[in-house]
C-alpha positions as CSV (number, residue, x, y, z in Angstrom):
1,M,30.8,17.9,-40.6
2,I,30.3,17.7,-36.9
3,G,26.6,17.0,-37.4
4,N,27.4,14.2,-39.8
5,I,29.9,12.6,-37.3
6,I,27.3,12.9,-34.4
7,T,24.7,11.3,-36.6
8,L,27.0,8.5,-37.6
9,V,27.8,7.8,-33.9
10,I,24.1,7.7,-33.1
11,L,23.4,5.3,-36.0
12,V,26.2,3.0,-35.1
13,A,24.9,3.0,-31.5
14,L,21.4,2.1,-32.7
15,V,22.8,-0.8,-34.8
16,V,24.7,-2.2,-31.9
17,L,21.6,-1.7,-29.6
18,F,19.2,-3.5,-31.9
19,A,21.7,-6.3,-32.7
20,W,22.0,-6.8,-28.9
21,L,18.2,-7.0,-28.6
22,V,18.2,-9.6,-31.3
23,T,20.5,-11.8,-29.3
24,R,18.4,-11.2,-26.1
25,A,15.3,-12.2,-28.0
26,W,17.0,-15.3,-29.4
27,R,17.8,-16.5,-25.8
28,S,14.3,-16.0,-24.6
29,K,12.4,-19.2,-23.9
30,R,9.0,-17.6,-24.5
31,W,8.0,-17.8,-28.1
32,Y,5.9,-14.7,-28.0
33,I,9.0,-12.7,-27.0
34,K,11.5,-14.6,-29.0
35,W,10.1,-14.6,-32.5
36,P,8.5,-11.1,-32.5
37,G,11.6,-9.7,-30.8
38,I,13.9,-11.3,-33.4
39,L,11.7,-10.0,-36.3
40,V,11.3,-6.4,-35.1
41,A,14.8,-5.9,-33.7
42,G,16.4,-7.7,-36.6
43,L,14.5,-5.4,-39.1
44,L,15.5,-2.3,-37.2
45,T,19.1,-3.6,-37.1
46,L,19.2,-4.0,-40.9
47,L,17.4,-0.6,-41.4
48,F,19.9,1.4,-39.3
49,A,22.8,-0.6,-40.7
50,L,21.7,0.4,-44.2
51,V,21.3,4.1,-43.3
52,T,24.7,4.0,-41.7
53,L,26.3,2.6,-44.8
54,V,24.5,5.2,-47.0
55,L,25.8,8.0,-44.7
56,V,29.3,6.7,-44.8
57,K,29.2,6.5,-48.6
58,G,27.9,10.1,-48.7
59,L,30.7,11.3,-46.3
60,Y,33.2,9.5,-48.5
61,D,31.8,11.1,-51.7
62,F,31.9,14.6,-50.2
63,S,35.4,14.3,-48.6
64,R,37.5,12.2,-51.0
65,S,39.8,13.6,-53.5
66,Y,38.7,13.5,-57.1
67,P,41.0,13.3,-60.1
68,V,41.7,16.7,-61.6
69,A,41.1,16.8,-65.3
70,R,43.8,18.5,-67.3
71,V,42.8,21.6,-69.3
72,N,44.6,24.2,-71.3
73,V,42.5,27.1,-72.2
74,A,43.5,30.5,-73.7
75,I,41.0,33.1,-72.7
76,A,40.9,35.8,-75.4
77,G,39.2,38.4,-73.3
78,T,37.7,40.2,-76.3
79,P,34.8,42.6,-75.7
80,E,32.4,40.2,-77.4
81,Q,33.6,37.3,-75.2
82,I,33.3,39.4,-72.0
83,A,29.8,40.6,-73.0
84,R,28.7,37.0,-73.6
85,G,30.3,35.9,-70.3
86,E,28.5,38.8,-68.4
87,H,25.2,37.6,-69.9
88,M,25.8,34.0,-68.9
89,A,26.9,35.1,-65.5
90,T,23.8,37.2,-65.0
91,V,21.5,34.3,-66.1
92,L,23.3,31.4,-64.5
93,C,25.6,32.5,-61.7
94,A,23.9,35.4,-60.0
95,T,21.0,33.2,-58.8
96,C,23.5,31.5,-56.4
97,H,26.5,33.8,-56.1
98,S,24.5,37.0,-55.4
99,Q,22.1,37.9,-52.6
100,N,19.8,39.8,-54.9
101,G,20.1,37.7,-58.1
102,Q,22.1,40.5,-59.8
103,L,25.7,41.2,-60.5
104,P,28.3,41.4,-59.0
105,L,28.8,37.8,-57.9
106,S,30.0,38.7,-54.4
107,G,28.5,35.7,-52.6
108,G,25.0,34.4,-52.1
109,N,22.4,33.3,-49.5
110,N,22.0,29.9,-48.1
111,L,20.8,27.7,-51.0
112,S,19.4,25.2,-48.4
113,A,16.5,27.6,-47.9
114,D,15.4,27.4,-51.6
115,A,15.1,23.6,-51.3
116,G,12.9,23.9,-48.2
117,L,14.9,21.1,-46.6
118,P,17.6,21.2,-43.9
119,L,20.5,20.6,-46.3
120,G,23.1,22.5,-44.3
121,D,25.0,25.8,-44.9
122,L,25.3,26.1,-48.7
123,Y,26.6,29.6,-49.3
124,A,27.8,30.2,-52.9
125,P,31.2,32.0,-52.5
126,N,32.4,35.4,-53.6
127,I,33.7,34.9,-57.2
128,T,34.6,38.5,-58.0
129,P,38.3,39.3,-58.4
130,A,38.4,40.1,-54.7
131,G,37.4,36.6,-53.8
132,K,39.2,33.3,-53.9
133,I,39.4,33.4,-57.7
134,K,42.4,35.7,-57.5
135,E,44.4,32.7,-56.3
136,L,43.2,30.5,-59.3
137,S,44.5,30.4,-62.9
138,D,42.2,30.5,-65.9
139,N,42.6,26.8,-66.2
140,D,41.5,26.3,-62.6
141,L,38.4,28.4,-63.1
142,Y,37.5,26.7,-66.3
143,R,38.0,23.3,-64.6
144,I,35.8,24.2,-61.7
145,L,33.0,25.4,-64.1
146,R,33.2,22.2,-66.0
147,T,33.8,19.6,-63.3
148,G,33.1,21.2,-59.9
149,V,36.6,20.1,-58.7
150,E,39.2,22.5,-57.2
151,P,42.9,22.2,-58.1
152,N,43.5,20.2,-54.9
153,G,40.9,17.6,-55.9
154,H,38.3,18.7,-53.4
155,L,34.7,18.7,-54.6
156,T,32.7,22.0,-54.8
157,F,29.0,22.2,-55.0
158,M,29.4,23.1,-58.7
159,G,29.9,19.4,-59.2
160,G,26.1,19.0,-58.8
161,V,25.1,22.0,-60.9
162,T,24.4,21.5,-64.6
163,A,25.7,24.9,-65.5
164,R,28.9,22.9,-66.1
165,F,27.2,21.7,-69.3
166,M,27.7,25.0,-70.9
167,S,29.6,24.9,-74.2
168,D,33.3,25.4,-74.2
169,D,32.8,28.8,-75.7
170,D,30.3,29.9,-73.1
171,A,32.4,28.6,-70.2
172,Q,35.4,30.4,-71.4
173,A,33.3,33.6,-71.8
174,V,32.3,33.3,-68.2
175,V,36.0,33.0,-67.1
176,A,36.7,36.1,-69.2
177,Y,34.0,38.0,-67.5
178,L,34.9,37.0,-64.0
179,R,38.5,38.2,-64.5
180,Q,37.4,41.8,-65.2
181,S,34.3,42.0,-63.1
182,T,33.9,44.5,-60.3
183,P,35.9,43.4,-57.2
184,V,33.8,43.2,-54.0
185,E,35.2,42.3,-50.6
186,N,32.9,39.8,-49.0
187,Q,33.5,36.6,-47.0
188,T,30.8,34.0,-47.1
189,P,30.4,31.3,-44.4
190,P,32.0,27.9,-45.1
191,I,29.9,25.3,-46.8
192,S,28.7,22.6,-44.4
193,F,26.6,19.6,-45.6
194,S,23.9,18.4,-43.3
195,P,23.3,14.7,-42.5
196,L,20.2,14.8,-44.8
197,L,22.2,16.1,-47.7
198,T,24.9,13.5,-47.0
199,L,22.3,10.8,-47.1
200,F,21.0,12.1,-50.4
201,A,24.5,11.9,-51.8
202,G,25.1,8.4,-50.4
203,A,21.9,7.2,-51.8
204,G,22.8,8.5,-55.3
205,L,20.0,11.2,-55.3
206,I,22.8,13.7,-55.9
207,S,25.1,12.7,-58.7
208,F,28.5,14.5,-59.3
209,N,29.9,12.4,-62.1
210,V,33.2,14.1,-62.1
211,P,35.0,13.3,-65.4
212,D,38.6,12.3,-65.5
213,V,39.0,13.9,-68.9
214,L,37.1,16.8,-70.3
215,Q,35.4,16.2,-73.6
216,P,34.6,19.1,-75.8
217,I,31.1,20.5,-75.5
218,N,29.7,22.4,-78.5
219,S,26.4,24.2,-78.8
220,P,24.3,24.4,-81.9
221,P,24.4,27.8,-83.6
222,K,22.4,30.3,-81.7
223,A,19.0,30.5,-83.3
224,A,15.3,30.5,-82.3
225,N,14.8,26.7,-82.8
226,K,14.3,23.6,-80.7
227,E,17.9,22.4,-81.2
228,Y,19.3,25.5,-79.5
229,G,16.4,25.3,-77.0
230,E,17.6,21.9,-75.9
231,Y,21.0,23.4,-75.1
232,V,19.2,26.2,-73.1
233,V,17.3,23.5,-71.1
234,R,20.7,21.8,-70.3
235,F,22.5,24.8,-69.0
236,M,19.4,26.3,-67.3
237,D,19.1,23.0,-65.3
238,C,15.3,22.7,-66.1
239,R,15.5,18.9,-65.4
240,G,17.0,19.5,-62.0
241,C,13.5,20.5,-60.8
242,H,11.2,19.2,-63.4
243,G,12.8,15.8,-63.8
244,P,14.6,13.9,-66.6
245,T,11.5,14.0,-68.8
246,L,10.4,17.5,-67.7
247,S,7.1,16.0,-66.5
248,G,7.6,17.0,-62.8
249,D,9.1,13.7,-61.7
250,A,12.4,14.9,-60.1
251,P,13.2,13.1,-56.9
252,P,14.4,14.7,-53.6
253,P,16.3,16.9,-52.9
254,S,14.6,18.8,-55.8
255,P,11.8,21.1,-54.7
256,P,8.5,19.3,-54.7
257,G,5.5,20.3,-56.8
258,A,7.3,21.2,-60.0
259,S,4.8,21.4,-62.9
260,N,4.6,19.0,-65.9
261,L,6.2,21.1,-68.6
262,T,5.3,18.6,-71.3
263,V,1.6,19.4,-70.6
264,V,1.7,23.0,-69.6
265,V,3.9,24.7,-72.2
266,P,2.4,23.0,-75.3
267,N,-0.9,24.7,-74.3
268,W,0.7,28.1,-74.2
269,S,1.2,30.5,-77.1
270,K,4.7,32.0,-77.5
271,D,3.3,35.3,-76.2
272,D,1.9,33.5,-73.2
273,F,5.3,31.9,-72.5
274,F,7.2,35.2,-72.9
275,Q,4.7,36.9,-70.6
276,A,5.0,34.2,-67.9
277,M,8.8,34.2,-68.0
278,R,9.2,37.9,-68.1
279,T,6.5,39.0,-65.6
280,G,6.0,35.9,-63.4
281,V,2.2,35.9,-64.3
282,D,0.7,33.6,-66.8
283,S,-2.1,34.4,-69.2
284,T,-4.7,33.3,-66.7
285,G,-3.4,35.8,-64.1
286,H,-1.8,33.0,-62.0
287,K,1.4,34.1,-60.3
288,I,4.3,31.8,-60.6
289,S,5.5,30.8,-57.1
290,P,9.1,30.2,-55.9
291,P,11.2,28.2,-56.2
292,M,10.4,28.4,-60.0
293,P,13.2,30.8,-61.2
294,W,11.1,32.7,-63.7
295,K,13.1,35.9,-63.0
296,Q,16.3,34.0,-64.0
297,I,14.7,32.5,-67.1
298,G,13.3,35.9,-68.0
299,L,16.9,37.2,-68.2
300,L,17.5,35.1,-71.3
301,D,17.6,37.2,-74.4
302,D,14.8,36.9,-76.9
303,V,16.5,34.4,-79.1
304,E,17.3,32.1,-76.2
305,L,13.8,32.4,-74.7
306,D,12.2,31.8,-78.1
307,A,14.4,28.7,-78.6
308,L,13.5,27.4,-75.1
309,Y,9.8,27.8,-76.0
310,E,10.3,26.0,-79.3
311,Y,11.9,23.0,-77.6
312,L,9.3,22.8,-74.7
313,H,6.4,23.3,-77.1
314,A,7.5,20.4,-79.2
315,L,7.6,17.9,-76.3
316,T,5.3,14.9,-76.4
317,P,2.9,15.2,-73.4
318,I,3.5,12.8,-70.5
319,T,0.4,12.6,-68.4
320,A,1.5,9.8,-66.0
321,Q,3.0,12.2,-63.4
322,K,3.9,11.2,-59.9
């Protein structure tokens, strides 16, 4: 927050400075100083004023209180539900909430490093029973999973993660697993958004879309078909890096250089796809480089991975890539 305030002060000072230079240029009696000075200083005034407004909007979006959607869930905690929750936590949660990508979810590394941009200190917290979740009800946990908003209305970074588009059943299964997971004592550093990330938020490049009311989310029956594969694409956040059309057109702060899945995957056989996602090496011997989370995707079970392939393989190729 301090970095954002300092940046805001600097931006306001620059706006005032260049606005003052505009007035100085306007008073000049020499045309070659007056008109170029007004043009250059005026454009810079408008530019820094726009950046200032975007930063202020980002600060507001990060700090304001969001309406807390009402929920009333009853977590059964059956062995089957806990097992499903453990699987979903391994696939979805461990990437951020663990330092080694494995359970337990005792707190992760700085996610800013994965983006390759100075986005601040983005440490996913400890969500084992020894962490903050011991102070939260099942309704609170479920609401954070689905909205990214804490009971006090404060936004968490989960608000920008599409894991919240898990089905109701899968989200409840995750809560069931978290409640009985292994407690680990670990305190992660507080989250701090950098001015760059705040600007991204203010410019709308990061969208939270916190719902006032939670609508039911159902998934198709689990099967190796493209309908279930589309659900896997949603909760795995493939579009977060590969763009809305999966053609590699995601804007910042998504990692640059994401491949065009509409062209790549349709050229792979199912065996090629399974090999690439389970080993990190495609059929040509090419090693898949970070930040592509092939290890995370490889944790999907055979039915989920088969369904993902069926969906991606059926995509219409989009060759007009950025």
